[in-house]
All heavy atoms as an XYZ file, in Angstrom:
738
protein
N      37.367    -82.255    -36.664
C      38.630    -82.917    -36.542
C      39.447    -82.726    -37.890
O      38.837    -82.609    -38.975
C      38.283    -84.406    -36.381
C      39.590    -85.225    -36.365
S      39.103    -87.004    -36.027
C      40.747    -87.578    -35.948
N      40.689    -82.696    -37.801
C      41.580    -82.522    -38.944
C      42.794    -83.453    -38.827
O      43.262    -83.687    -37.731
C      41.962    -81.087    -39.020
N      43.145    -83.936    -39.958
C      44.361    -84.867    -40.002
C      45.440    -84.030    -40.895
O      45.017    -83.399    -41.916
C      44.049    -86.212    -40.682
C      43.001    -86.946    -39.826
C      43.546    -87.446    -38.561
N      44.684    -88.287    -38.828
C      45.021    -89.281    -38.153
N      44.361    -89.653    -37.142
N      46.132    -89.964    -38.421
N      46.642    -84.248    -40.654
C      47.700    -83.431    -41.345
C      48.836    -84.343    -41.906
O      49.276    -85.274    -41.171
C      48.295    -82.461    -40.353
C      49.464    -81.646    -40.825
C      49.281    -80.596    -41.616
C      50.756    -81.983    -40.421
C      50.349    -79.818    -42.104
C      51.837    -81.279    -40.907
C      51.602    -80.167    -41.715
N      49.242    -84.134    -43.113
C      50.343    -84.838    -43.739
C      51.229    -83.905    -44.423
O      50.784    -82.933    -45.063
C      49.797    -85.843    -44.777
C      50.715    -86.469    -45.768
C      51.325    -87.713    -45.084
C      50.043    -86.804    -47.048
N      52.562    -84.085    -44.235
C      53.563    -83.244    -44.966
C      54.448    -84.134    -45.719
O      54.905    -85.142    -45.154
C      54.299    -82.297    -43.996
C      55.331    -81.433    -44.678
C      55.010    -83.101    -42.876
C      54.816    -80.223    -45.307
N      54.780    -83.799    -46.968
C      55.652    -84.586    -47.763
C      56.754    -83.656    -48.396
O      56.498    -82.676    -48.982
C      54.844    -85.209    -48.941
O      55.692    -85.820    -49.822
N      57.969    -84.008    -48.153
C      59.142    -83.264    -48.638
C      59.905    -84.190    -49.546
O      60.648    -85.044    -49.016
C      59.938    -82.646    -47.560
C      59.055    -81.737    -46.717
C      61.111    -81.862    -48.128
C      59.724    -81.150    -45.550
N      59.808    -84.149    -50.819
C      60.469    -85.088    -51.738
C      61.966    -84.990    -51.798
O      62.455    -83.848    -51.732
C      59.842    -84.897    -53.084
C      58.921    -83.704    -52.951
C      58.939    -83.196    -51.577
N      62.650    -86.078    -51.914
C      64.100    -86.064    -52.006
C      64.560    -85.366    -53.288
O      65.620    -84.799    -53.286
C      64.572    -87.541    -52.052
C      66.026    -87.641    -51.949
C      66.411    -89.164    -51.927
C      67.925    -89.305    -51.749
N      68.245    -90.746    -51.660
N      63.698    -85.361    -54.332
C      64.073    -84.684    -55.497
C      64.237    -83.117    -55.284
O      65.021    -82.489    -55.927
C      62.993    -84.850    -56.577
C      63.292    -84.328    -57.910
C      62.231    -84.620    -58.907
C      62.528    -84.026    -60.266
N      61.525    -84.347    -61.264
N      63.467    -82.580    -54.346
C      63.495    -81.144    -54.059
C      64.600    -80.809    -53.095
O      65.236    -79.792    -53.153
C      62.190    -80.631    -53.575
C      61.089    -80.842    -54.548
C      61.214    -79.829    -55.656
N      60.074    -79.944    -56.645
C      59.959    -79.315    -57.694
N      60.864    -78.394    -57.993
N      58.958    -79.481    -58.450
N      64.662    -81.611    -51.955
C      65.591    -81.352    -50.947
C      66.454    -82.526    -50.752
O      66.011    -83.569    -50.211
C      64.861    -80.983    -49.541
C      65.861    -80.669    -48.461
C      63.816    -79.833    -49.818
N      67.686    -82.499    -51.178
C      68.541    -83.671    -51.335
C      69.014    -84.319    -50.017
O      69.047    -85.530    -49.880
C      69.784    -83.371    -52.213
C      69.438    -82.964    -53.546
C      68.620    -83.933    -54.343
N      69.456    -85.034    -54.737
C      68.998    -86.154    -55.253
N      67.756    -86.263    -55.625
N      69.863    -87.130    -55.631
N      69.325    -83.490    -49.007
C      69.864    -84.009    -47.842
C      68.830    -84.374    -46.824
O      67.864    -83.572    -46.531
C      70.895    -82.970    -47.182
C      72.076    -82.746    -48.073
N      72.058    -81.682    -48.942
C      73.207    -83.437    -48.213
C      73.210    -81.701    -49.580
N      73.890    -82.746    -49.187
N      68.933    -85.547    -46.225
C      67.947    -86.049    -45.243
C      67.824    -85.081    -44.058
O      66.693    -84.834    -43.555
C      68.315    -87.482    -44.783
N      68.952    -84.558    -43.498
C      68.892    -83.682    -42.409
C      67.992    -82.394    -42.753
O      67.284    -81.926    -41.838
C      70.216    -83.283    -41.835
C      70.925    -84.498    -41.193
C      71.128    -82.675    -42.892
N      68.129    -81.946    -43.997
C      67.348    -80.746    -44.439
C      65.896    -81.072    -44.505
O      65.026    -80.325    -44.079
C      67.922    -80.163    -45.677
C      69.371    -79.696    -45.562
O      69.738    -79.262    -44.459
O      70.017    -79.719    -46.584
N      65.634    -82.263    -45.080
C      64.172    -82.688    -45.142
C      63.530    -82.811    -43.740
O      62.424    -82.379    -43.511
C      64.003    -84.001    -45.840
C      64.287    -83.853    -47.368
C      63.839    -85.094    -48.158
N      64.465    -86.320    -47.688
C      65.647    -86.833    -48.032
N      66.389    -86.145    -48.962
N      66.088    -87.982    -47.614
N      64.324    -83.362    -42.795
C      63.746    -83.598    -41.442
C      63.665    -82.186    -40.800
O      62.542    -81.993    -40.136
C      64.758    -84.408    -40.657
C      64.430    -84.422    -39.155
C      64.780    -85.868    -41.147
N      64.500    -81.301    -40.978
C      64.422    -80.005    -40.399
C      63.140    -79.227    -40.915
O      62.348    -78.651    -40.174
C      65.628    -79.207    -40.731
C      65.594    -77.672    -40.253
C      65.663    -77.650    -38.670
C      66.781    -76.908    -40.826
N      62.936    -79.291    -42.223
C      61.749    -78.603    -42.820
C      60.498    -79.296    -42.389
O      59.473    -78.609    -42.086
C      61.912    -78.632    -44.328
C      62.960    -77.723    -44.944
C      63.144    -77.989    -46.405
C      62.693    -76.278    -44.637
N      60.470    -80.599    -42.332
C      59.307    -81.344    -41.808
C      58.996    -80.998    -40.413
O      57.826    -80.721    -40.037
C      59.595    -82.885    -41.912
C      58.289    -83.681    -41.818
C      58.560    -85.180    -42.093
N      59.123    -85.350    -43.470
C      60.275    -85.882    -43.716
N      61.036    -86.378    -42.738
N      60.685    -86.100    -44.952
N      59.962    -80.860    -39.535
C      59.800    -80.395    -38.151
C      59.197    -79.023    -38.047
O      58.258    -78.751    -37.313
C      61.077    -80.512    -37.350
C      61.394    -81.924    -36.957
C      62.754    -81.958    -36.206
N      63.097    -83.287    -35.815
C      64.259    -83.624    -35.364
N      65.252    -82.635    -35.128
N      64.580    -84.857    -35.081
N      59.726    -78.136    -38.881
C      59.271    -76.781    -38.871
C      57.814    -76.683    -39.311
O      57.013    -75.962    -38.726
C      60.142    -75.899    -39.802
C      61.518    -75.604    -39.293
C      62.311    -74.826    -40.226
N      63.615    -74.489    -39.698
C      64.589    -73.877    -40.362
N      64.394    -73.498    -41.658
N      65.724    -73.615    -39.759
N      57.487    -77.384    -40.361
C      56.113    -77.428    -40.820
C      55.092    -78.030    -39.837
O      54.054    -77.537    -39.611
C      55.974    -78.211    -42.229
N      55.524    -79.121    -39.244
C      54.743    -79.754    -38.167
C      54.491    -78.804    -37.031
O      53.388    -78.677    -36.473
C      55.295    -81.070    -37.706
C      55.103    -82.222    -38.702
C      55.722    -83.451    -37.989
N      55.669    -84.563    -39.029
C      56.544    -85.552    -39.027
N      57.435    -85.632    -38.086
N      56.451    -86.495    -39.872
N      55.526    -78.180    -36.563
C      55.405    -77.259    -35.481
C      54.509    -76.075    -35.715
O      53.682    -75.698    -34.956
C      56.819    -76.855    -35.003
C      56.771    -75.939    -33.764
C      56.443    -76.624    -32.461
O      56.199    -77.871    -32.494
O      56.284    -75.954    -31.524
N      54.665    -75.522    -36.984
C      53.810    -74.451    -37.395
C      52.385    -74.866    -37.486
O      51.449    -74.112    -37.053
C      54.256    -73.927    -38.742
N      52.110    -76.057    -37.949
C      50.779    -76.601    -37.956
C      50.212    -76.757    -36.530
O      49.076    -76.392    -36.173
C      50.672    -77.879    -38.723
C      49.279    -78.478    -38.681
C      48.245    -77.989    -39.358
C      48.990    -79.572    -37.786
C      46.978    -78.518    -39.350
C      47.740    -80.137    -37.628
C      46.688    -79.594    -38.444
O      45.478    -80.169    -38.320
N      51.010    -77.353    -35.670
C      50.557    -77.651    -34.250
C      50.236    -76.458    -33.531
O      49.207    -76.414    -32.804
C      51.729    -78.383    -33.560
C      51.345    -78.882    -32.180
C      52.544    -79.418    -31.395
N      53.522    -78.446    -30.959
C      53.387    -77.665    -29.970
N      52.324    -77.722    -29.193
N      54.392    -76.804    -29.702
N      51.014    -75.332    -33.717
C      50.749    -74.095    -32.980
C      49.578    -73.318    -33.601
O      48.972    -72.468    -32.867
C      52.000    -73.234    -32.977
C      53.154    -73.769    -32.199
C      54.414    -72.934    -32.315
C      52.805    -73.927    -30.748
N      49.183    -73.568    -34.825
C      48.122    -72.781    -35.449
C      46.936    -73.550    -35.893
O      46.026    -73.013    -36.538
C      48.780    -72.088    -36.717
C      49.790    -71.076    -36.277
O      49.464    -70.081    -35.686
N      51.024    -71.364    -36.638
N      46.798    -74.905    -35.501
C      45.704    -75.674    -35.874
C      44.373    -75.125    -35.260
O      43.303    -75.504    -35.749
C      45.904    -77.054    -35.599
C      46.032    -77.365    -34.084
C      46.361    -78.867    -33.827
N      46.614    -79.010    -32.438
C      47.432    -80.025    -32.054
N      47.873    -80.938    -32.865
N      47.707    -80.143    -30.758
N      44.410    -74.300    -34.251
C      43.278    -73.732    -33.716
C      42.539    -72.767    -34.662
O      41.346    -72.441    -34.391
C      43.585    -72.908    -32.416
C      44.018    -73.906    -31.256
O      43.667    -75.129    -31.342
O      44.767    -73.487    -30.384
N      43.175    -72.359    -35.689
C      42.537    -71.600    -36.737
C      41.548    -72.455    -37.538
O      40.561    -71.958    -38.156
C      43.519    -71.024    -37.706
C      44.568    -69.885    -37.138
C      45.615    -69.627    -38.151
C      43.882    -68.765    -36.659
N      41.726    -73.736    -37.557
C      40.980    -74.670    -38.419
C      39.989    -75.506    -37.543
O      38.922    -75.749    -37.927
C      41.894    -75.567    -39.149
C      41.334    -76.654    -40.068
C      40.608    -75.986    -41.170
C      42.452    -77.524    -40.664
N      40.447    -76.072    -36.394
C      39.609    -76.965    -35.608
C      38.280    -76.498    -35.278
O      37.282    -77.150    -35.402
C      40.401    -77.413    -34.348
C      41.344    -78.526    -34.531
C      42.068    -78.763    -35.768
C      41.563    -79.479    -33.567
C      42.943    -79.707    -35.892
C      42.443    -80.484    -33.745
C      43.108    -80.666    -34.911
O      44.023    -81.700    -35.130
N      38.117    -75.229    -34.695
C      36.758    -74.859    -34.344
C      35.727    -74.822    -35.495
O      34.612    -75.152    -35.318
C      36.923    -73.402    -33.768
C      38.359    -73.397    -33.389
C      39.090    -74.277    -34.319
N      36.193    -74.396    -36.674
C      35.398    -74.283    -37.812
C      34.969    -75.619    -38.210
O      33.769    -75.936    -38.636
C      36.072    -73.550    -39.039
C      35.212    -73.571    -40.261
C      36.389    -72.167    -38.547
N      35.900    -76.656    -38.264
C      35.581    -77.980    -38.649
C      34.624    -78.695    -37.708
O      33.689    -79.351    -38.077
C      36.887    -78.813    -38.794
N      34.824    -78.413    -36.403
C      33.919    -78.994    -35.386
C      32.545    -78.397    -35.432
O      31.565    -79.051    -35.296
C      34.577    -78.857    -34.015
C      35.699    -79.800    -33.764
C      36.279    -79.553    -32.343
O      35.990    -78.633    -31.708
N      37.093    -80.510    -31.984
N      32.501    -77.078    -35.663
C      31.240    -76.384    -35.782
C      30.368    -76.985    -36.836
O      29.115    -77.049    -36.763
C      31.474    -74.906    -36.015
C      30.261    -74.049    -36.156
C      30.601    -72.549    -36.410
O      31.592    -72.121    -35.847
O      29.860    -72.016    -37.171
N      30.961    -77.335    -37.990
C      30.235    -77.834    -39.197
C      30.189    -79.370    -39.138
O      29.660    -79.888    -40.086
C      30.871    -77.302    -40.423
C      30.677    -75.813    -40.561
N      29.541    -75.129    -40.650
C      31.659    -74.793    -40.625
C      29.732    -73.875    -40.765
N      31.012    -73.620    -40.690
N      30.800    -80.011    -38.153
C      30.754    -81.437    -38.094
C      31.530    -82.182    -39.263
O      31.063    -83.183    -39.763
N      32.647    -81.588    -39.617
C      33.440    -82.140    -40.658
C      34.730    -82.678    -40.168
O      35.324    -82.170    -39.249
C      33.736    -81.031    -41.744
C      32.433    -80.409    -42.358
S      32.873    -79.131    -43.468
C      33.073    -80.020    -44.938
N      35.302    -83.653    -40.988
C      36.674    -84.120    -40.772
C      37.448    -83.623    -41.950
O      37.095    -83.858    -43.140
C      36.692    -85.645    -40.713
O      35.946    -86.098    -39.639
C      38.084    -86.137    -40.608
N      38.542    -82.978    -41.732
C      39.355    -82.307    -42.755
C      40.614    -83.137    -42.846
O      41.335    -83.309    -41.864
C      39.649    -80.907    -42.423
C      40.470    -80.215    -43.508
C      38.337    -80.084    -42.243
N      40.951    -83.572    -44.085
C      42.259    -84.227    -44.344
C      43.119    -83.267    -45.172
O      42.755    -82.837    -46.254
C      42.034    -85.538    -45.100
C      41.036    -86.483    -44.524
C      40.811    -87.679    -45.433
C      41.590    -86.984    -43.156
N      44.273    -82.949    -44.644
C      45.175    -81.906    -45.271
C      46.452    -82.552    -45.573
O      47.121    -83.218    -44.758
C      45.406    -80.713    -44.231
C      44.137    -80.083    -43.794
C      46.283    -79.712    -44.991
C      44.255    -79.122    -42.714
N      46.927    -82.347    -46.855
C      48.156    -82.830    -47.290
C      48.966    -81.722    -47.836
O      48.541    -80.999    -48.754
N      50.216    -81.564    -47.337
C      51.110    -80.517    -47.954
C      52.226    -81.107    -48.649
O      52.915    -82.019    -48.033
C      51.632    -79.582    -46.815
C      50.536    -78.665    -46.257
C      50.022    -78.945    -45.013
C      50.145    -77.580    -46.935
C      49.059    -78.126    -44.474
C      49.156    -76.796    -46.427
C      48.636    -76.991    -45.149
N      52.564    -80.752    -49.862
C      53.685    -81.271    -50.617
C      54.658    -80.126    -50.827
O      54.282    -79.163    -51.450
C      53.190    -81.901    -51.863
C      54.247    -82.675    -52.573
O      55.261    -82.988    -51.982
N      54.032    -82.962    -53.843
N      55.891    -80.259    -50.323
C      56.855    -79.238    -50.425
C      57.349    -79.135    -51.966
O      57.867    -80.146    -52.500
C      58.091    -79.604    -49.542
C      59.017    -78.502    -49.398
C      60.155    -78.251    -50.144
C      59.042    -77.431    -48.407
N      60.829    -77.158    -49.677
C      60.158    -76.694    -48.649
C      58.162    -77.181    -47.386
C      60.447    -75.564    -47.823
C      58.520    -76.092    -46.549
C      59.648    -75.274    -46.834
N      57.234    -78.005    -52.503
C      57.589    -77.855    -53.942
C      58.788    -76.868    -54.174
O      59.249    -76.756    -55.256
C      56.408    -77.480    -54.857
C      55.803    -76.153    -54.445
C      55.344    -78.563    -54.856
C      54.718    -75.571    -55.373
N      59.263    -76.259    -53.137
C      60.346    -75.320    -53.254
C      61.668    -76.070    -53.263
O      61.812    -77.132    -52.723
C      60.380    -74.372    -52.102
N      62.684    -75.496    -53.891
C      63.939    -76.115    -54.012
C      64.906    -75.581    -52.960
O      66.022    -76.023    -52.825
C      64.622    -75.848    -55.390
C      63.978    -76.629    -56.475
O      63.486    -77.767    -56.212
N      63.892    -76.121    -57.692
N      64.492    -74.584    -52.226
C      65.320    -74.010    -51.190
C      64.590    -74.018    -49.789
O      63.507    -74.294    -49.720
C      65.682    -72.575    -51.565
C      64.532    -71.728    -51.980
N      63.702    -71.978    -52.940
C      64.139    -70.544    -51.406
C      62.753    -71.056    -53.126
N      63.002    -70.185    -52.136
N      65.366    -73.679    -48.793
C      64.928    -73.776    -47.360
C      64.332    -72.441    -46.994
O      64.734    -71.337    -47.457
C      66.076    -74.081    -46.509
C      66.784    -75.307    -46.923
N      66.250    -76.495    -47.038
C      68.132    -75.452    -47.356
C      67.103    -77.441    -47.475
N      68.298    -76.822    -47.694
N      63.411    -72.443    -46.086
C      62.799    -71.314    -45.482
C      62.907    -71.258    -43.999
O      63.058    -72.360    -43.387
C      61.276    -71.214    -45.891
C      60.983    -70.905    -47.290
C      60.600    -71.913    -48.113
C      61.163    -69.619    -47.780
C      60.391    -71.639    -49.457
C      60.842    -69.329    -49.086
C      60.492    -70.336    -49.969
O      60.261    -70.030    -51.238
N      62.959    -70.052    -43.415
C      63.023    -69.961    -41.991
C      61.728    -70.331    -41.371
O      60.684    -70.371    -42.044
C      63.381    -68.517    -41.567
O      62.269    -67.667    -41.892
N      61.747    -70.659    -40.072
C      60.504    -71.049    -39.322
C      59.428    -69.982    -39.439
O      58.236    -70.295    -39.639
C      60.815    -71.421    -37.872
C      59.520    -71.685    -37.198
C      58.862    -72.878    -37.326
C      59.079    -70.712    -36.304
C      57.713    -73.072    -36.706
C      57.813    -70.948    -35.595
C      57.152    -72.160    -35.810
O      55.983    -72.367    -35.187
N      59.808    -68.705    -39.289
C      58.880    -67.610    -39.297
C      58.170    -67.572    -40.728
O      56.959    -67.252    -40.773
C      59.537    -66.267    -38.993
O      60.584    -65.979    -39.955
N      58.831    -67.785    -41.744
C      58.228    -67.769    -43.071
C      57.281    -68.947    -43.253
O      56.134    -68.741    -43.773
C      59.297    -67.901    -44.216
O      60.202    -66.762    -44.015
C      58.684    -67.829    -45.603
N      57.649    -70.095    -42.790
C      56.803    -71.294    -42.883
C      55.548    -71.055    -41.978
O      54.421    -71.409    -42.358
C      57.574    -72.599    -42.359
C      58.652    -72.916    -43.465
C      56.638    -73.721    -42.211
C      59.596    -73.987    -42.995
N      55.730    -70.516    -40.832
C      54.558    -70.267    -39.914
C      53.636    -69.297    -40.529
O      52.380    -69.509    -40.490
C      55.062    -69.769    -38.509
C      53.872    -69.674    -37.574
C      54.295    -69.266    -36.162
O      55.336    -68.550    -36.048
O      53.662    -69.698    -35.219
N      54.066    -68.236    -41.057
C      53.213    -67.195    -41.732
C      52.411    -67.912    -42.882
O      51.171    -67.711    -43.020
C      53.996    -65.989    -42.225
C      54.120    -64.930    -41.189
C      54.826    -63.686    -41.745
N      56.246    -63.894    -41.641
C      57.091    -63.814    -42.595
N      56.740    -63.539    -43.831
N      58.429    -64.039    -42.432
N      53.064    -68.664    -43.648
C      52.383    -69.341    -44.742
C      51.399    -70.363    -44.279
O      50.276    -70.472    -44.803
C      53.485    -70.076    -45.623
O      54.305    -69.150    -46.154
N      51.684    -71.105    -43.185
C      50.778    -72.018    -42.563
C      49.550    -71.386    -42.073
O      48.407    -71.809    -42.296
C      51.492    -72.849    -41.488
C      50.672    -73.959    -40.911
S      50.340    -75.267    -42.019
C      51.949    -75.993    -42.186
N      49.671    -70.248    -41.429
C      48.564    -69.440    -40.858
C      47.676    -69.020    -41.998
O      46.424    -69.115    -41.965
C      49.113    -68.267    -40.137
C      49.660    -68.541    -38.801
C      50.304    -67.328    -38.168
O      50.543    -66.280    -38.725
N      50.689    -67.482    -36.868
N      48.263    -68.537    -43.122
C      47.458    -68.100    -44.290
C      46.670    -69.209    -44.849
O      45.492    -69.120    -45.197
C      48.391    -67.440    -45.320
C      47.745    -66.954    -46.524
C      48.650    -66.316    -47.560
O      49.800    -65.953    -47.111
O      48.259    -66.290    -48.699
N      47.301    -70.312    -45.059
C      46.728    -71.488    -45.572
C      45.542    -72.062    -44.742
O      44.476    -72.452    -45.257
C      47.758    -72.654    -45.852
C      48.688    -72.336    -47.019
C      49.836    -73.444    -46.931
C      47.950    -72.417    -48.405
N      45.805    -72.146    -43.432
C      44.745    -72.629    -42.576
C      43.557    -71.737    -42.544
O      42.445    -72.140    -42.423
C      45.319    -72.816    -41.129
C      46.365    -73.923    -41.033
C      46.895    -74.011    -39.628
C      45.686    -75.326    -41.410
N      43.794    -70.342    -42.613
C      42.700    -69.387    -42.692
C      41.905    -69.616    -43.974
O      40.655    -69.558    -43.952
C      43.234    -67.956    -42.578
C      43.609    -67.539    -41.238
C      43.872    -66.009    -41.168
N      44.463    -65.671    -39.940
C      45.750    -65.411    -39.745
N      46.621    -65.366    -40.803
N      46.250    -65.168    -38.519
N      42.513    -69.837    -45.121
C      41.926    -70.108    -46.391
C      41.114    -71.353    -46.299
O      39.936    -71.338    -46.774
C      42.932    -70.166    -47.493
C      43.422    -68.825    -47.886
C      44.451    -68.973    -49.021
C      45.050    -67.597    -49.472
N      45.981    -67.776    -50.575
N      41.586    -72.438    -45.718
C      40.838    -73.654    -45.598
C      39.659    -73.456    -44.635
O      38.538    -73.941    -45.011
C      41.810    -74.760    -45.074
C      42.878    -75.101    -46.056
C      40.942    -76.001    -44.654
C      43.931    -76.054    -45.566
N      39.734    -72.693    -43.603
C      38.631    -72.439    -42.675
C      37.576    -71.669    -43.405
O      36.369    -71.983    -43.276
C      39.113    -71.663    -41.476
O      40.011    -72.393    -40.700
N      37.919    -70.697    -44.192
C      36.996    -69.879    -44.970
C      36.279    -70.789    -45.974
O      35.068    -70.679    -46.231
C      37.772    -68.738    -45.695
O      38.435    -68.008    -44.667
C      36.725    -67.851    -46.373
N      37.027    -71.632    -46.685
C      36.414    -72.561    -47.616
C      35.372    -73.523    -46.981
O      34.359    -73.720    -47.515
C      37.518    -73.362    -48.372
N      35.776    -73.971    -45.794
C      34.848    -74.940    -45.080
C      33.607    -74.123    -44.693
O      32.493    -74.684    -44.929
C      35.516    -75.411    -43.820
C      36.637    -76.442    -44.242
C      34.467    -76.159    -42.899
C      37.451    -76.822    -43.000
N      33.719    -73.003    -44.191
C      32.586    -72.227    -43.808
C      31.674    -71.868    -45.002
O      30.406    -71.946    -44.916
C      32.961    -70.952    -43.057
N      32.309    -71.418    -46.094
C      31.593    -71.087    -47.328
C      30.921    -72.280    -47.923
O      29.810    -72.164    -48.406
N      31.584    -73.432    -47.866
C      31.018    -74.612    -48.510
C      29.768    -75.066    -47.719
O      28.769    -75.413    -48.280
C      32.011    -75.717    -48.515
C      31.519    -77.022    -49.180
C      32.570    -78.069    -49.232
O      33.686    -77.733    -49.661
O      32.290    -79.213    -48.825
N      29.860    -74.998    -46.400
C      28.743    -75.322    -45.540
C      27.549    -74.469    -45.775
O      26.405    -74.866    -45.861
C      29.166    -75.316    -44.085
C      28.217    -75.984    -43.151
C      28.110    -77.493    -43.473
C      27.183    -78.112    -42.389
N      27.007    -79.516    -42.562
N      27.842    -73.116    -45.938
C      26.733    -72.178    -46.205
C      26.133    -72.451    -47.583
O      24.884    -72.355    -47.710
C      27.304    -70.762    -46.222
C      27.678    -70.258    -44.829
C      28.302    -68.805    -44.951
C      26.522    -70.172    -43.878
N      26.899    -72.810    -48.591
C      26.311    -73.091    -49.891
C      25.467    -74.426    -49.835
O      24.436    -74.445    -50.510
C      27.484    -73.281    -50.848
N      25.842    -75.311    -49.027
C      25.035    -76.597    -48.914
C      23.775    -76.261    -48.228
O      22.707    -76.852    -48.562
C      25.819    -77.660    -48.224
C      27.062    -78.140    -48.976
C      24.917    -78.842    -47.816
C      28.003    -79.036    -48.342
N      23.699    -75.460    -47.209
C      22.521    -75.170    -46.490
C      21.491    -74.420    -47.216
O      20.355    -74.506    -46.946
C      22.898    -74.388    -45.142
C      23.676    -75.185    -44.188
C      24.179    -74.405    -42.989
O      23.909    -73.124    -42.955
O      24.684    -75.034    -42.052
N      21.995    -73.613    -48.231
C      20.908    -72.802    -49.020
C      20.098    -73.588    -49.922
O      19.988    -74.499    -50.296
C      21.711    -71.700    -49.789
C      22.313    -70.661    -48.877
C      22.995    -69.625    -49.697
C      23.569    -68.553    -48.795
N      24.267    -67.531    -49.533
């Protein structure tokens, strides 16, 4: 199981409509790609809590956000699998 949180601070993105747009894009990218993470977490019987904090001062397209989300979810999956293997040894 995995839980997801996205935070886009007002200091970084001033307009509320822009924060909402970026939050929607990030949530959608996570929703469509969470299958990269769920099977690994379930296989190892883990609950994963993920928090993303937006640190960029500018906006990105959905395709850029999705590619980044895929890369991050793959890295988290690899870390979960590697950590579980280290515990078992």
